[in-house]
C-alpha beads as a LAMMPS data file, in Angstrom:
LAMMPS data file: protein, C-alpha beads

191 atoms
190 bonds

1 atom types
1 bond types

-500.0 500.0 xlo xhi
-500.0 500.0 ylo yhi
-500.0 500.0 zlo zhi

Masses

1 110.0

Atoms # bond

1 1 1 -13.934 -11.536 0.227
2 1 1 -13.778 -7.990 -1.013
3 1 1 -16.140 -6.847 -3.742
4 1 1 -13.466 -4.410 -4.902
5 1 1 -11.175 -5.889 -7.534
6 1 1 -7.803 -4.360 -8.213
7 1 1 -6.453 -4.816 -11.721
8 1 1 -4.149 -7.772 -12.277
9 1 1 -0.516 -7.218 -11.324
10 1 1 0.670 -8.115 -14.823
11 1 1 -1.731 -5.635 -16.459
12 1 1 -0.556 -2.826 -14.190
13 1 1 3.067 -3.799 -14.790
14 1 1 2.579 -3.678 -18.565
15 1 1 0.848 -0.287 -18.374
16 1 1 3.602 1.177 -16.193
17 1 1 6.318 -0.141 -18.510
18 1 1 4.524 1.206 -21.589
19 1 1 4.611 4.658 -19.975
20 1 1 8.310 4.175 -19.028
21 1 1 7.554 4.775 -15.344
22 1 1 10.209 3.793 -12.826
23 1 1 7.876 2.021 -10.414
24 1 1 6.556 -1.500 -9.931
25 1 1 2.854 -2.187 -9.353
26 1 1 3.630 -3.133 -5.747
27 1 1 5.519 0.095 -5.136
28 1 1 2.793 2.230 -6.705
29 1 1 -0.011 0.541 -4.798
30 1 1 1.900 0.527 -1.512
31 1 1 2.629 4.247 -1.814
32 1 1 -0.985 5.076 -2.677
33 1 1 -2.326 2.899 0.136
34 1 1 0.049 4.484 2.644
35 1 1 -1.030 7.975 1.620
36 1 1 -4.718 7.023 1.837
37 1 1 -4.183 5.441 5.256
38 1 1 -2.422 8.629 6.336
39 1 1 -5.373 10.812 5.428
40 1 1 -4.930 11.659 1.744
41 1 1 -8.354 12.584 0.353
42 1 1 -9.401 10.062 -2.290
43 1 1 -11.411 12.649 -4.217
44 1 1 -9.450 14.707 -6.680
45 1 1 -5.865 14.213 -7.719
46 1 1 -4.045 14.970 -4.473
47 1 1 -1.930 11.909 -5.212
48 1 1 -0.547 13.384 -8.442
49 1 1 2.438 15.287 -7.012
50 1 1 3.883 12.513 -4.828
51 1 1 3.308 9.830 -7.457
52 1 1 4.787 11.981 -10.222
53 1 1 7.841 12.651 -8.063
54 1 1 8.272 8.992 -7.165
55 1 1 7.476 7.311 -10.465
56 1 1 8.177 9.886 -13.135
57 1 1 10.992 12.182 -11.955
58 1 1 8.526 14.927 -11.090
59 1 1 6.895 14.943 -14.505
60 1 1 3.114 14.820 -14.488
61 1 1 1.535 11.477 -15.329
62 1 1 -0.450 11.420 -18.503
63 1 1 -2.778 9.178 -20.423
64 1 1 -3.022 5.560 -19.333
65 1 1 -0.736 6.015 -16.324
66 1 1 -2.925 8.798 -14.933
67 1 1 -6.116 6.803 -15.553
68 1 1 -4.640 3.637 -14.053
69 1 1 -3.383 5.450 -10.955
70 1 1 -6.729 7.177 -10.419
71 1 1 -8.428 3.781 -10.721
72 1 1 -6.074 2.324 -8.093
73 1 1 -6.788 5.270 -5.773
74 1 1 -10.544 4.871 -6.242
75 1 1 -10.575 1.095 -5.746
76 1 1 -8.200 1.154 -2.773
77 1 1 -10.097 3.971 -1.084
78 1 1 -13.409 2.210 -1.630
79 1 1 -12.055 -1.007 -0.172
80 1 1 -10.479 0.646 2.878
81 1 1 -13.630 2.641 3.621
82 1 1 -15.890 -0.382 3.128
83 1 1 -17.457 -2.349 5.917
84 1 1 -15.735 -5.626 5.065
85 1 1 -12.426 -4.831 6.788
86 1 1 -10.575 -5.707 3.585
87 1 1 -7.281 -4.475 2.238
88 1 1 -5.907 -5.915 -0.977
89 1 1 -2.232 -5.785 -1.808
90 1 1 -1.200 -5.514 -5.441
91 1 1 1.268 -8.403 -5.619
92 1 1 2.177 -11.002 -8.243
93 1 1 -0.123 -14.011 -8.495
94 1 1 0.289 -16.975 -6.159
95 1 1 1.694 -19.026 -9.056
96 1 1 4.693 -16.686 -9.294
97 1 1 7.988 -17.728 -7.696
98 1 1 8.006 -17.195 -3.919
99 1 1 11.169 -15.076 -4.119
100 1 1 9.519 -12.719 -6.618
101 1 1 6.415 -12.444 -4.436
102 1 1 8.518 -11.775 -1.327
103 1 1 10.416 -9.001 -3.116
104 1 1 7.126 -7.444 -4.240
105 1 1 5.769 -7.580 -0.680
106 1 1 8.905 -5.865 0.595
107 1 1 8.454 -3.156 -2.061
108 1 1 4.783 -2.729 -1.123
109 1 1 5.556 -2.416 2.598
110 1 1 8.450 0.005 2.111
111 1 1 6.343 2.208 -0.139
112 1 1 3.364 2.006 2.242
113 1 1 5.629 3.348 4.993
114 1 1 6.878 6.056 2.627
115 1 1 3.303 6.973 1.712
116 1 1 2.413 7.406 5.367
117 1 1 5.572 9.464 5.800
118 1 1 4.556 11.760 2.946
119 1 1 1.424 12.645 4.890
120 1 1 3.548 14.360 7.545
121 1 1 2.138 12.491 10.519
122 1 1 3.763 13.238 13.856
123 1 1 4.932 9.777 14.924
124 1 1 5.099 10.716 18.580
125 1 1 1.384 11.533 18.607
126 1 1 0.176 8.452 16.749
127 1 1 -2.037 5.993 18.645
128 1 1 -0.148 3.077 20.212
129 1 1 -1.848 0.620 17.844
130 1 1 -0.544 2.550 14.826
131 1 1 2.953 2.769 16.285
132 1 1 2.898 -0.997 16.841
133 1 1 1.644 -1.617 13.287
134 1 1 4.381 0.609 11.869
135 1 1 7.020 -1.240 13.915
136 1 1 5.734 -4.553 12.598
137 1 1 5.785 -3.245 9.016
138 1 1 9.352 -1.993 9.400
139 1 1 10.350 -5.482 10.570
140 1 1 8.433 -7.138 7.733
141 1 1 10.157 -4.922 5.163
142 1 1 13.445 -6.529 6.212
143 1 1 12.261 -10.140 5.886
144 1 1 13.514 -12.377 3.156
145 1 1 13.055 -15.905 1.869
146 1 1 15.882 -18.370 2.402
147 1 1 15.964 -20.676 -0.594
148 1 1 17.800 -23.301 1.474
149 1 1 14.839 -23.702 3.853
150 1 1 11.648 -25.646 3.162
151 1 1 9.942 -23.475 0.543
152 1 1 6.545 -25.038 1.202
153 1 1 6.758 -24.045 4.859
154 1 1 8.015 -20.592 3.915
155 1 1 5.124 -20.170 1.469
156 1 1 2.657 -20.870 4.292
157 1 1 4.453 -18.400 6.552
158 1 1 4.494 -15.874 3.714
159 1 1 0.697 -16.016 3.495
160 1 1 0.507 -15.282 7.227
161 1 1 2.826 -12.300 6.771
162 1 1 0.628 -10.964 3.951
163 1 1 -2.411 -11.230 6.208
164 1 1 -0.573 -9.379 8.975
165 1 1 0.414 -6.613 6.530
166 1 1 -3.263 -6.249 5.603
167 1 1 -4.217 -5.949 9.265
168 1 1 -1.504 -3.346 9.864
169 1 1 -2.754 -1.267 6.921
170 1 1 -6.343 -1.523 8.160
171 1 1 -5.252 -0.518 11.665
172 1 1 -3.590 2.596 10.260
173 1 1 -6.637 3.461 8.172
174 1 1 -9.082 2.901 11.010
175 1 1 -7.071 4.860 13.577
176 1 1 -5.929 7.711 11.333
177 1 1 -8.819 8.178 8.920
178 1 1 -11.981 6.249 9.712
179 1 1 -12.225 7.167 13.404
180 1 1 -11.617 10.827 12.603
181 1 1 -14.260 10.848 9.867
182 1 1 -16.833 9.287 12.175
183 1 1 -16.022 11.757 14.954
184 1 1 -14.592 9.099 17.296
185 1 1 -11.076 10.425 17.483
186 1 1 -8.800 13.371 17.006
187 1 1 -7.518 14.233 13.577
188 1 1 -4.034 12.944 12.817
189 1 1 -1.434 15.516 13.738
190 1 1 0.272 16.845 10.637
191 1 1 3.471 18.845 10.709

Bonds

1 1 1 2
2 1 2 3
3 1 3 4
4 1 4 5
5 1 5 6
6 1 6 7
7 1 7 8
8 1 8 9
9 1 9 10
10 1 10 11
11 1 11 12
12 1 12 13
13 1 13 14
14 1 14 15
15 1 15 16
16 1 16 17
17 1 17 18
18 1 18 19
19 1 19 20
20 1 20 21
21 1 21 22
22 1 22 23
23 1 23 24
24 1 24 25
25 1 25 26
26 1 26 27
27 1 27 28
28 1 28 29
29 1 29 30
30 1 30 31
31 1 31 32
32 1 32 33
33 1 33 34
34 1 34 35
35 1 35 36
36 1 36 37
37 1 37 38
38 1 38 39
39 1 39 40
40 1 40 41
41 1 41 42
42 1 42 43
43 1 43 44
44 1 44 45
45 1 45 46
46 1 46 47
47 1 47 48
48 1 48 49
49 1 49 50
50 1 50 51
51 1 51 52
52 1 52 53
53 1 53 54
54 1 54 55
55 1 55 56
56 1 56 57
57 1 57 58
58 1 58 59
59 1 59 60
60 1 60 61
61 1 61 62
62 1 62 63
63 1 63 64
64 1 64 65
65 1 65 66
66 1 66 67
67 1 67 68
68 1 68 69
69 1 69 70
70 1 70 71
71 1 71 72
72 1 72 73
73 1 73 74
74 1 74 75
75 1 75 76
76 1 76 77
77 1 77 78
78 1 78 79
79 1 79 80
80 1 80 81
81 1 81 82
82 1 82 83
83 1 83 84
84 1 84 85
85 1 85 86
86 1 86 87
87 1 87 88
88 1 88 89
89 1 89 90
90 1 90 91
91 1 91 92
92 1 92 93
93 1 93 94
94 1 94 95
95 1 95 96
96 1 96 97
97 1 97 98
98 1 98 99
99 1 99 100
100 1 100 101
101 1 101 102
102 1 102 103
103 1 103 104
104 1 104 105
105 1 105 106
106 1 106 107
107 1 107 108
108 1 108 109
109 1 109 110
110 1 110 111
111 1 111 112
112 1 112 113
113 1 113 114
114 1 114 115
115 1 115 116
116 1 116 117
117 1 117 118
118 1 118 119
119 1 119 120
120 1 120 121
121 1 121 122
122 1 122 123
123 1 123 124
124 1 124 125
125 1 125 126
126 1 126 127
127 1 127 128
128 1 128 129
129 1 129 130
130 1 130 131
131 1 131 132
132 1 132 133
133 1 133 134
134 1 134 135
135 1 135 136
136 1 136 137
137 1 137 138
138 1 138 139
139 1 139 140
140 1 140 141
141 1 141 142
142 1 142 143
143 1 143 144
144 1 144 145
145 1 145 146
146 1 146 147
147 1 147 148
148 1 148 149
149 1 149 150
150 1 150 151
151 1 151 152
152 1 152 153
153 1 153 154
154 1 154 155
155 1 155 156
156 1 156 157
157 1 157 158
158 1 158 159
159 1 159 160
160 1 160 161
161 1 161 162
162 1 162 163
163 1 163 164
164 1 164 165
165 1 165 166
166 1 166 167
167 1 167 168
168 1 168 169
169 1 169 170
170 1 170 171
171 1 171 172
172 1 172 173
173 1 173 174
174 1 174 175
175 1 175 176
176 1 176 177
177 1 177 178
178 1 178 179
179 1 179 180
180 1 180 181
181 1 181 182
182 1 182 183
183 1 183 184
184 1 184 185
185 1 185 186
186 1 186 187
187 1 187 188
188 1 188 189
189 1 189 190
190 1 190 191
């Protein structure tokens, strides 16, 4: 279990709404995680431009929204770079309706893919493991819950999908950031 604790989904949601930002906690965290996994430096506020564009119509984030986003960047970066091979997803609690959780996961995955895309990675030069992870994530983003099927069985499958999303994110981070930082691989090709 990770020692890094992201803020509660509901607390982030309330803070984003109080700042009138057009983003859900899952979208914000997915976008940030994708950018970090694509090589965005965690130090500084390199995230500010893309997040402001996405969540605030290009207007700079201020006050609580800026502090909250910096906290998410710091915690997510610390977790990804840690030795525990952990990646948390900012999703509604397990007690929330399965449909709501599935929608939030879809938002997280779509924004993760967008975050990676913002980093300008040349897809043709990505390692095969990253290409496979991205293909899996694109498929996962299209999944849905059928309320006519056994919801208990779907809830169990949903947990497996969440775990696979975590592994895909960690694969991207390891291949695109961690290996490069440790001198084991080439830098990601930006264009």
